[in-house]
C-alpha positions as CSV (number, residue, x, y, z in Angstrom):
1,M,61.1,25.2,11.1
2,N,64.6,25.9,11.3
3,P,66.5,22.9,9.4
4,I,69.0,22.7,12.1
5,H,66.7,21.9,14.9
6,R,64.0,19.3,14.3
7,Y,62.3,20.4,17.6
8,Y,63.0,24.0,17.3
9,N,59.6,25.3,18.5
10,M,60.8,24.5,22.0
11,A,63.2,26.8,23.8
12,T,64.6,23.7,25.4
13,E,67.1,21.4,23.4
14,I,67.4,17.8,24.4
15,E,70.2,16.0,23.0
16,H,72.3,12.8,23.3
17,K,75.9,13.0,22.2
18,Y,78.2,10.2,21.2
19,L,81.9,9.6,20.0
20,V,81.7,8.1,16.5
21,I,83.6,4.7,16.1
22,N,83.6,4.2,12.4
23,D,82.6,6.1,9.2
24,S,79.6,4.0,8.3
25,Y,77.5,7.2,8.4
26,K,78.9,8.1,5.1
27,A,77.4,4.8,3.4
28,A,73.9,6.0,4.3
29,D,72.2,8.8,2.4
30,Y,73.2,12.1,3.9
31,A,73.5,15.9,3.4
32,V,76.6,17.6,4.1
33,S,77.4,21.2,5.2
34,E,80.6,23.1,6.0
35,I,80.5,24.9,9.4
36,T,82.5,27.6,11.2
37,Q,81.6,28.6,14.4
38,G,83.1,30.7,17.2
39,F,82.1,31.8,20.7
40,L,81.5,35.2,22.0
41,S,81.1,33.8,25.5
42,R,82.0,30.5,26.7
43,N,80.7,31.0,30.1
44,P,78.9,27.6,31.2
45,E,76.0,29.6,32.6
46,R,75.3,31.1,29.2
47,T,77.3,30.3,25.9
48,V,76.9,32.7,22.8
49,R,77.9,31.1,19.7
50,V,78.2,32.6,16.1
51,R,77.9,30.1,13.4
52,I,78.0,30.1,9.5
53,R,76.7,27.0,8.0
54,D,77.4,27.1,4.1
55,N,76.0,30.5,3.2
56,K,73.7,31.1,6.2
57,A,74.3,32.7,9.5
58,F,73.1,32.2,13.1
59,I,73.5,33.3,16.6
60,T,72.6,31.0,19.3
61,I,72.4,31.5,23.0
62,K,72.6,28.5,25.3
63,G,71.9,28.5,29.0
64,K,73.2,25.9,31.6
65,G,71.5,22.6,31.3
66,N,70.3,20.0,33.6
67,G,71.3,16.6,32.4
68,M,70.7,16.5,28.5
69,A,68.4,19.4,28.5
70,H,69.2,23.1,28.2
71,P,67.6,26.3,27.2
72,E,68.5,27.3,23.6
73,Y,67.6,30.2,21.5
74,E,68.7,30.6,17.7
75,Y,68.2,33.3,15.3
76,S,69.1,34.0,11.7
77,I,71.6,36.9,11.4
78,P,73.1,38.6,8.1
79,L,76.0,36.7,6.8
80,K,78.3,39.8,6.6
81,D,77.4,40.4,10.3
82,A,78.4,36.8,11.3
83,K,81.9,37.1,9.5
84,E,82.6,40.1,11.4
85,M,81.4,38.7,14.7
86,L,83.8,35.7,14.2
87,S,86.7,38.1,14.5
88,L,85.4,39.0,18.0
89,C,85.0,35.4,19.2
90,E,87.2,33.8,21.8
91,P,89.8,31.4,20.2
92,P,89.7,28.9,18.8
93,V,87.2,29.4,16.0
94,I,86.2,25.9,14.9
95,T,85.7,24.5,11.5
96,K,83.8,21.0,10.7
97,K,81.9,19.2,8.2
98,R,78.5,18.1,9.3
99,Y,76.6,15.1,7.9
100,I,72.9,14.8,8.4
101,V,72.2,11.0,8.6
102,M,68.8,9.4,8.9
103,H,68.7,6.3,10.9
104,E,65.5,4.5,11.6
105,G,63.5,7.6,11.5
106,N,65.9,9.6,13.4
107,R,67.9,12.7,12.4
108,W,71.5,12.3,13.4
109,E,74.2,15.2,12.9
110,V,77.5,13.9,12.8
111,D,80.4,16.4,13.0
112,E,83.9,15.8,11.6
113,F,86.2,18.5,13.1
114,H,89.1,20.1,11.2
115,G,92.2,21.9,12.3
116,D,93.6,21.1,15.7
117,L,90.6,19.0,16.4
118,Q,91.2,16.7,13.2
119,G,90.2,13.2,14.0
120,L,87.3,13.9,16.3
121,V,84.1,12.9,15.2
122,I,80.9,13.3,17.4
123,A,77.3,12.3,16.6
124,E,74.4,14.1,18.1
125,L,70.4,13.2,18.3
126,E,68.0,15.9,19.3
127,V,65.0,14.2,20.8
128,P,61.4,15.5,21.9
129,S,61.8,14.3,25.5
130,E,64.1,12.9,27.9
131,E,62.0,9.7,27.8
132,Y,62.2,9.3,24.1
133,S,63.7,5.8,23.0
134,F,65.7,5.3,19.9
135,P,67.8,2.7,18.3
136,L,71.6,3.3,18.0
137,P,73.2,3.4,14.6
138,P,76.3,1.3,14.1
139,F,78.6,4.4,13.9
140,V,78.2,5.5,17.3
141,G,80.2,4.4,20.4
142,T,80.6,5.8,24.1
143,E,77.9,8.2,24.9
144,V,79.3,11.6,26.0
145,T,76.2,13.5,26.9
146,G,76.8,15.8,29.8
147,D,80.6,15.3,29.6
148,S,81.7,19.1,29.2
149,R,84.9,18.0,27.4
150,Y,82.7,17.5,24.4
151,Y,80.8,20.6,24.4
152,N,81.5,22.8,21.3
153,S,82.1,25.6,23.5
154,Q,85.0,23.8,25.3
155,L,86.6,22.1,22.2
156,G,90.2,23.3,21.5
157,V,90.2,25.5,24.6
158,G,93.5,25.4,26.3
159,Q,95.2,23.2,23.8
């Protein structure tokens, strides 16, 4: 199973996204990764992302979603290829630090963005179904699920 996606065996990703209101996620046990990612296509019908996480590389294709669910396919690719592909990506290429934080049995991904997006912190939780119920950790604020301004493919575009 891919460590990025808890429910990776599904071709549909269902996630909730929130703005982060404090850094209490750093008080919990967490794992941290450095991520660089770019988009070969930002078309809302089908985004194509190249991502390097630490020393591993992936290409991800996401289709347009319906609410919080959307089709997603992710594959490992050679690190050398990913580095070359980043130069083909539409600007901007995004850098961020990702914290993996467990809260009451749920795996949250908290992204602190760097560069022009410095100060933006977003938390995401992938869930097995749209009906899945979960407690919110103290670091999450406003839910921005479905708000295209907070899609990674749109961050920093037009700044």
